[in-house]
Every structure is written in C-alpha cells, then in structure tokens.
C-alpha positions as CSV (number, residue, x, y, z in Angstrom):
1,M,-8.8,-13.6,9.3
2,N,-6.2,-10.8,8.6
3,A,-2.8,-11.7,7.2
4,I,-1.4,-10.3,10.5
5,E,-2.9,-11.5,13.7
6,T,-3.9,-8.5,15.9
7,D,-6.7,-7.6,18.3
8,G,-9.8,-6.4,16.3
9,D,-9.7,-2.9,17.9
10,D,-6.0,-2.6,17.2
11,R,-6.6,-3.5,13.5
12,L,-9.3,-0.8,13.2
13,K,-7.1,1.8,14.8
14,I,-4.2,1.0,12.5
15,R,-6.5,1.0,9.4
16,A,-7.9,4.3,10.5
17,C,-4.5,5.8,10.0
18,L,-5.1,5.7,6.2
19,G,-6.8,9.1,6.1
20,T,-8.3,10.2,2.7
21,I,-9.3,13.3,0.8
22,A,-11.6,13.6,-2.2
23,N,-10.0,13.1,-5.6
24,P,-10.0,16.5,-7.4
25,N,-10.6,14.8,-10.7
26,P,-12.1,11.3,-10.5
27,K,-13.1,11.4,-14.2
28,I,-9.6,10.7,-15.5
29,D,-7.1,7.9,-14.7
30,Y,-3.7,9.0,-13.3
31,L,-1.1,7.4,-11.2
32,T,0.0,8.4,-7.7
33,V,3.2,7.0,-6.3
34,L,4.4,7.2,-2.6
35,K,7.7,5.7,-1.4
36,Q,9.2,5.4,2.1
37,D,12.3,3.8,3.5
38,L,11.8,1.8,6.8
39,G,15.2,1.6,8.3
40,E,18.3,0.9,6.3
41,K,17.3,-2.2,4.5
42,L,13.6,-2.0,3.8
43,S,11.5,0.2,1.6
44,V,7.8,0.4,0.7
45,S,6.4,1.7,-2.5
46,L,2.7,2.3,-3.1
47,S,1.5,3.1,-6.7
48,Y,-2.2,3.5,-7.3
49,V,-4.8,4.9,-9.7
50,P,-7.3,6.7,-7.5
51,D,-11.1,6.5,-7.8
52,K,-13.1,8.8,-5.6
53,L,-10.5,9.1,-2.8
54,L,-6.8,9.9,-2.4
55,L,-4.6,8.8,0.4
56,R,-3.3,11.8,2.4
57,T,0.5,11.8,1.9
58,D,1.1,12.3,5.7
59,C,-1.1,9.3,6.4
60,F,1.1,7.0,4.3
61,L,4.0,7.4,6.8
62,T,1.7,7.4,9.8
63,Y,0.2,4.0,8.7
64,L,3.7,2.5,8.1
65,E,4.9,3.7,11.5
66,S,1.7,2.2,13.1
67,M,2.4,-1.1,11.4
68,A,6.1,-1.2,12.3
69,S,5.6,-3.5,15.2
70,H,4.2,-6.1,12.7
71,L,7.2,-6.0,10.4
72,N,8.2,-9.5,11.1
73,E,8.8,-12.5,8.8
74,P,7.1,-13.3,6.6
75,L,7.1,-9.8,5.0
76,E,4.4,-11.2,2.7
77,A,1.9,-11.1,5.6
78,Y,2.7,-7.4,6.1
79,A,2.3,-6.7,2.4
80,H,-1.1,-8.5,2.3
81,T,-2.4,-6.7,5.4
82,F,-1.3,-3.3,3.8
83,L,-3.1,-4.2,0.6
84,D,-6.3,-5.2,2.4
85,D,-6.3,-2.1,4.6
86,F,-5.6,0.2,1.6
87,N,-8.3,-1.4,-0.5
88,N,-10.8,-1.0,2.3
89,E,-10.1,2.6,3.1
90,V,-9.1,4.2,-0.3
91,V,-10.8,1.8,-2.8
92,P,-8.5,2.6,-5.7
93,R,-9.1,1.5,-9.3
94,W,-5.7,-0.1,-9.4
95,V,-3.0,-0.6,-6.8
96,R,0.6,-2.0,-6.6
97,I,2.5,-2.4,-3.3
98,E,6.2,-3.3,-3.4
99,I,8.2,-4.1,-0.4
100,T,12.0,-4.3,-1.0
101,Q,14.5,-5.8,1.3
102,S,18.1,-4.8,0.5
103,P,20.8,-7.5,0.7
104,G,22.7,-7.8,3.9
105,D,22.8,-10.7,6.3
106,T,20.0,-12.2,4.2
107,P,19.5,-12.2,0.4
108,G,17.7,-9.2,-1.0
109,R,14.1,-9.7,-2.1
110,Q,11.1,-7.9,-3.4
111,I,7.4,-8.6,-2.8
112,T,5.0,-7.1,-5.3
113,L,1.2,-7.3,-4.9
114,V,-1.2,-5.9,-7.5
115,D,-5.0,-5.6,-7.4
116,Q,-7.6,-3.7,-9.4
117,Q,-11.3,-3.1,-9.5
118,P,-13.3,-5.5,-11.8
119,R,-13.6,-4.3,-15.4
120,W,-11.1,-1.5,-14.9
121,Q,-8.6,-1.3,-17.8
122,N,-6.0,1.3,-18.7
123,S,-2.9,-0.6,-19.9
124,S,-1.4,2.4,-21.6
125,L,-1.2,4.3,-18.2
126,L,0.3,1.3,-16.5
127,F,2.7,0.5,-19.3
128,A,4.0,4.1,-19.2
129,H,4.8,3.7,-15.5
130,L,6.0,0.1,-15.2
C-alpha cells in the first residue's frame, strides 16, 4: 500500500512525472540538490547522490505540482510517497527529502527522510553538505 491512497493508474501517472536522464559521470559520488517552495509556508528540498540516472530539473516541479492535491495532513504521508516514487524512478545511491512548514497558524515543523543503497558509503561527501 502506498503512503498516499490513490487509484493505481493515478499513482503511475504521477510517478511517471519523475523523468530522468543519464548521469554524465556515474563513476564518482557527487551531490545534487533541488529546492522548491510550495505556497507561502511549505518548501521541499531534495538532496541526492545519483547513480546511473539524474532527475530532470523540470520534472522536479512537475512532480510536486502533480502531487499538490495530496498535500494534506499528515505531511509525512506525502514525504514517504515522494521518497518511494523517487527511489523507484531514479534509484539514487543516497537521498534526503526535507519538507519544511513555516510557522503560522500552526507551529513550524520539518520532516526529514533519508535512504541509501545497501553498502554505499561516502560520509565525507555527506558531512561536507550537511
């Protein structure tokens, strides 16, 4: 079961928004970071170490817009669905998704999910970024 309940065809259409291109240098580890504000109080940050594929930058926004109707509470469900979709389409060596909700009528909060391929290690790269 997906973290967000949707029709199976709808899920596949949304996931397909995560278009990829070949990594120009898959032999080395490097970090790619994409950030996008969603309205006035919500932002999404995606940091990842690519393996064979890169997420096309324009597809990051397309995916977030496609998922906008699912941006309900709990935001954790949205974050887990994004992580699942990203891992299935891009298959990064390491990924971190952060969803930040600015304070307003509710307290501010940040949701951070991290995942990596088994046996992948490069703590110096991650330490330099985080």
